[in-house]
Every structure is written in C-alpha cells, then in structure tokens.
N, C-alpha and C positions, 0 to 999 in steps of 0.2 A: 504492499499499501504505500511506500515510500520510495524517494530517490534520494536519499540522503541519511547520513550516519546515525543512530539513536544515541544521544550521548547519554540519556536517563541510566544508561545500563553500567555506564564505569563505575565501579568501585574500588575503596582504599581504605586501609585497616583503619578503625576507630580509634585513637589513642586513648588510653586509661585517664580518665579525668576525676577531679573529686563529687563532679555533679552529673546528674543526669540529663539536667534542664537547665535551660537558661535562666541564671539568676541576677537580681537587681545589680549585685558587686560585680558583676563581669563587664558592667558597664562604666563603675566608678574609678577607673585608673589603678587600682591597687594590684593586688597580687591575682586574683581570677581574670583581672583585665591581662594582665600579662600573659596569664597560662592559655587564655584562650587565642590569644595573637600566636603565642610561641609554638603550641603546642597543636592548634587546630588550623589557623588560617597560613601561618607563614610556610610550612613545608608544601603547601599546595602551590605558592606562588613564588618560588625562588627567582629572584632576576637582581642584577648587579644594583641597581636602583631600590628597591627594597631592602635589601640587605643591610644598610646603616640603620635603617628602625626609624628615619625621620620624619618629619609631619609631611613632608613633601617630597617630591623627585626631581633631580637634575640630568636632563636628557642632552644627549647629542644626537641632533638629527639630520639627515640629508638634505640638501637643499631643495628650495621651492616653496610655495604657499602652503600656510598649515591648514589642514580641515580639524574642525574641532566640533564635538557634539555632546550631547548628553541627557540620558534620559532615567526615569524613574520608574521600577517595574513594580505591579501589586496583584499579580494575577493569583487568580483563585479559580481550581485549587492548585496548592503550589506544586505537585506533583501532577503531570498528564502524560498523556499516550504519547511519546516521541520527544519528552524533554521535562524541564521543571522550571522554576524561575530564575534559578541561576545559568543554564542554559539560555534561557530568553534573555537575559541580562548583558551577557557577553556578543549574543548574536544580534541584538537591537543597536546597540552602540557602533560594534563592528561594521554593521551594515549601514548605519547611516554615514559615517565616515569614507565608507566606497562610493556609496551613491554620489557623493561631491566629486569624486575623482582621485579621493586619498587614497594614500595605500598606508594603510593602518600601523600605525609603530606601536604604542602603549595604551593602556587603559587604568583608569582608578577605578576602587570600588568601596562603596559606603554600604552598612549595613544599620538597620533598624530592626534589633528582636524584640519580641515580645518575651516578657518574663515567661516560663514555663515552657518556651519552646523546647522540644526534644532536641539534645544536643548531637544525636544521631542524624534527625534528619538536617540542621546545618552542617553538618560534615558532609550529607550526601550531596547538597547544593555546592561546598565547597568543591567535592571530587568533580560534578559537572562542570563548574566553571574552569577548573583546571582543565579538563578533555578539552572543552570546546574553543578554550584561548588556543593552547598546544595546536588544536586543529586549524586554527585562523591564521596561526603564526603571530601573533601579539604576545606581550609580555605584561602582567599587571605591576606596576610600579609606585603605587601608593593607596591608601584608603584610608578608611574610620568605622569605627561600630560605637553604636549607641544602643541603651536598651531603655525599654519602657513597658510600664506595668500593665498587667494582665487587662484584655480588652480593649488597650489601647492601639492593638494593631493586630492585622492578620496573621499572626506568625512570624512575618519577616517582610520589610520592604530592602528592595535592592536600588541603589543607583549608581550607575556606571558612567563613567566620562570617558571619550575617547580623543586621540589624536591621530593625526595622519598628514602626509605630503603628499601635495598634489605636484606631480613632474611638470615641469617645465611643457608648456606647449598644449597641454589637456585643460580643455574647455569644457565644459557640460552645464547646462542649465536650461530653462525654459525660453530665455531670450533666442536661444539657436532653433527652435521647434518653428517650422514653416510647413506652408501646404505641400500635401505631394509625400512629407515623411510617412513612415510605416510603424504602425506601432507593433511591439513584438513583447510578449509574455514568457516567463522563463519556465512556467509549468502550471498544474493546477491552480484554480481561483478556490479560494476559501476554506483550505483544509485546517488551517491553526484554530480560526474561529469556531468551525464544527466540531473539532477535536474537544477544545474547552468545552463546548456547550453538553456533550455527549457525556463526557466525563464527569461534568456535574450534574446531569439527569439521571446517571447510574446507567448510560447506553453504550460504554463502552465495548462491553463484550460483544454485543449484538453488532454493532458496526464496525470495530477492528481499526475504527479511523487514526489516524496518527498526525501530530504538530508537522508541520514541514519545516520548523524552526533548524535553520542553519547560517551560518557564515558566510556571507557571498562575497568577500574580497579577491578569492579565488577565482571565481566566475567573473566578477567584471574584470579582472586583467584579464583571462583570458579572449571576453569580448575584445576589449580595447586594442590587445594584440593582434587579433584578426585583420585590422587595417580596414575594418568597416568606419562610415562616419556617424559615430554614435551621439545623438544631439544631446540627450539627455537620460537621465537614470532616477529611478524611485524605487523603494520598497514598497508595497503596499499593505500597510498594517492596519492600524485602525480606519475605518471608513472603508477597506479593501480597496478594489481595482476601480470602482466606481468614484472614490474621492480623488486618487490621484490624476485619473483623467480629466475629471473636472478641474482640479486646480490648474492642470495643464493648460485646460482649454480658455479658462480665464485669465492665467499670467500669459500666456504668448499671444491672446487674442486671435484663438484661432476654433474651426470646428473640428471636433473629432468622430468618427463614423466606425463605430465596430459590426463586425459580420457576427450574429448570434450563434450561429453553429461553430465558428471557428474560436471562441473562448474554450479552453480547456474546464472543466469542471468534472470531478470526479462522480459516479453514478450515485454512491454512497451520500457525498457532500450534497446533491440536486436533491435526494431523496430526502433527506433528513430537513433540508431548507422547505422544501415543497409541502411536508408535513405541518411545521410550525411558521407557515407565512412569511418565510425569510428570501432573502435574496443572495444567491451566493456572491454575486458579484460585490457586496458589500460587507463579506464577512472577511476578516482580517488574515493576510498571510505575513509570516515570519522568516518564511526562504524562498521569496519569490522577488523577482523584480522586473518593472516595466521597462523597457527601451523603446525612446524614438530613435529612428535611424533614418539615414536618406535612402530614396527607394530604391536606388542602384545599388544599393549595399545591404539591402534586408537578407537576400539570400546567403550571404556570407556571414552576416551577424548571426543569421538564425542557425549556420552550419557550426558555427563557434559557441554558443550558447549549447545546443543539443548534445556536443562533445563533451561537456561537462559534467561531473557526477551531479552537480545539482541542477543542473538545465537538459537532463533529458526531456522532460515533458513538455519544452519550449513550442512556440506557437504564433504566428502571425495572425493578429486578431482583428488588424484594423488599418484604416490610414487619418491623415491630418487633412482637412480641406479648410478653403476659405470661404465657407458659408456658415451662417448661424454662428458669430465667434462668440465665446464663452459655453459653446453648448456641445454637450457630449450625446449622440446618439446610436441606436442599435437596430439594424438593420435584420426584418426576419425574413425567414424563408419567403413567404408572400410578398417580399419588396417593400413591406411599409416599417416606415421608421418610428422608433419611439423613443421617448426623452428619456436617458439615463440620468438621472438627478444627482447631486451629492446626497448623501444619507443626512436627513435630518438630524439627527441623532446617533448612539452608538445601537445597535442593535443588540449587541450583549456585553454588558459593562464589565469592567475590570478582567481583560482579555490579556493586558501585557504590562 
C-alpha cells in the first residue's frame, strides 16, 4: 500500500531510567533533565554541533542562499500506520526546505512533554526521528525540552526548524508559473489524512492504509538534476492538493485545469472519503510533491519522479492556462468543468 520506507518500525534499546513516565522534574533543569538528555535524547542524535551541549549551534554552510523553515506538530494519534509524530516532524521540515529549492543541512528540535507520558513512547518517537533524519541525510544540531502538567498537552508536541542552502542559479516559486505549464504530482493524493482518520476511527485493520509520510529532499534533487525546467514545487499538506493548486493560481494569477481521471487516488482512500462525504483532493499528504514544469520538459520530469523510491506513482494531472485567473477547475469525463475550491477549513483537525 505504500511506496516509502516505514520508519515507525525502527526500534532501539530503551536505557534504564529512574522513572517510567515523564515527571515535572524532567523539565526543571536538574538531574532528571540531564538524565533525559544524556541517556535518552543525545544517543539518538550525535553530531559535532550537538556534542558541546550548548544552547545553540554553530554551523559551517556551503555557499548559497539560506532556506529556513519551522513547524510545530500536534498529530492525534501520536502513532499511526506508516509513522508517528516524530517521523512527521522530521519529514515536514525537511520537505518545506526542499520545496524552496534548499538542500537541507540541519534541524533543531524542541519537545513539549506532558507529565505522565510513558518514556517508552518518547523513546520510540526519538528512534523514529533518528531513522528518518538519517534517511534524509540531515543532522540534528540543537534543541530544547519542556514539561507541562497532566491534561495540558496531548502527550507530546514537537517543533522542528530546518535550514538548507539553495545552490546558485536555482529559482523556484509561483512567480515563474505561466500558461502552458504542466502540473505533476509525485503519487496518490490523500494517503496521510485518510490513514490518520481511519486510525482514529479504529478502521486501520479493515483498510490497511498507511501514511505517505517521507522525506522528499532526495526526490527533489533527482527531479532538478533531470534538466527539466521546474517552475515551482510544493508539498500538499493541510488542505491537500486543492489548497496548493489554489494558492498557485492566486499567486501566479493564472488558471489551472485538472483532468479528473488523471489524479491518482487509491481505491481505499476514495472509498473512505466517499463514505464520509470527504474529498480526497482536500486530504493532507506528507510524502508527496506538486511540481509545475515547462510543457516541453513534462515527460522528462515525470520519468525522473517515477524512477525514485518516493515518486513511483507520479502522474501528469493538468495544465496551467490564462483563463479565469485564480481559479482551479476539474474537467470531468463528460467535458464539464467544475470549480475545485480552496478548502473552507480543515476536514480533519490535528493531522500534522
């Protein structure tokens, strides 16, 4: 059901600790705080920048413009088919940097832990973050931990910030989109949001859906190295494919027309969404990208995506036009066009 590694299965031995759950003292800056960092966190994220144990990090970066992103993750449940909040935190920030054309270099991570959270769960999340960061080729260089009382947090919140370097000559963004460009997507829409929904509803066994959560910086580099004229890149997270395309249409003052049958959606995703009255194109993805490319390079770009482990389901789904600026439409098999609106709100809250 998935074209990506499942980082949720990675485990590492839980060190012996004085407590089984998070205590308020773990955030007080004393011995328990030191134990949490030295025995649980630090072994997962060894890097030259983290080793001095300072309150920040000094980085040597290659030449180029710096891409910077930050995000906070509050997903429910913490563990879901295909990943967990830790996997999501690393992928989310790595992908945001990569979509700007940056080559991700380093991450910070900050945890808000709820008193009573099982330390075994925290350790499992750290192991997922370690495995995902290694897969993405990024290092964790600094961070922070705070503890709040019972009932003041859903177990754990994670903030990650990331920096990357944009190589000289790389220019991506809505300002480059023009009529005639082609819209590509790297895989089926809606997997992550639907996997979260079925996990909450206890439908995971029946559907076997998995989140598409994956770091996409490698996929981006393969796409850009293909020589295709890539105009813009985005990952369709909250609001899904519909939100990204509407943002592009407004920012570039163009129209975008999708072909209904061309947008890849898994049968199980379509079935769950139809049953609940949801639109798969409004469902979040965490391991997909949308690429706007010059028409003459569409085939080359598509082949590059399909040749990568995270782009096997890539498809050409539509084109940019100069009609109805700011509007995204979907053409049905009967030739009728319907407007694909920006989502009014979240179909499913607390998904990332």
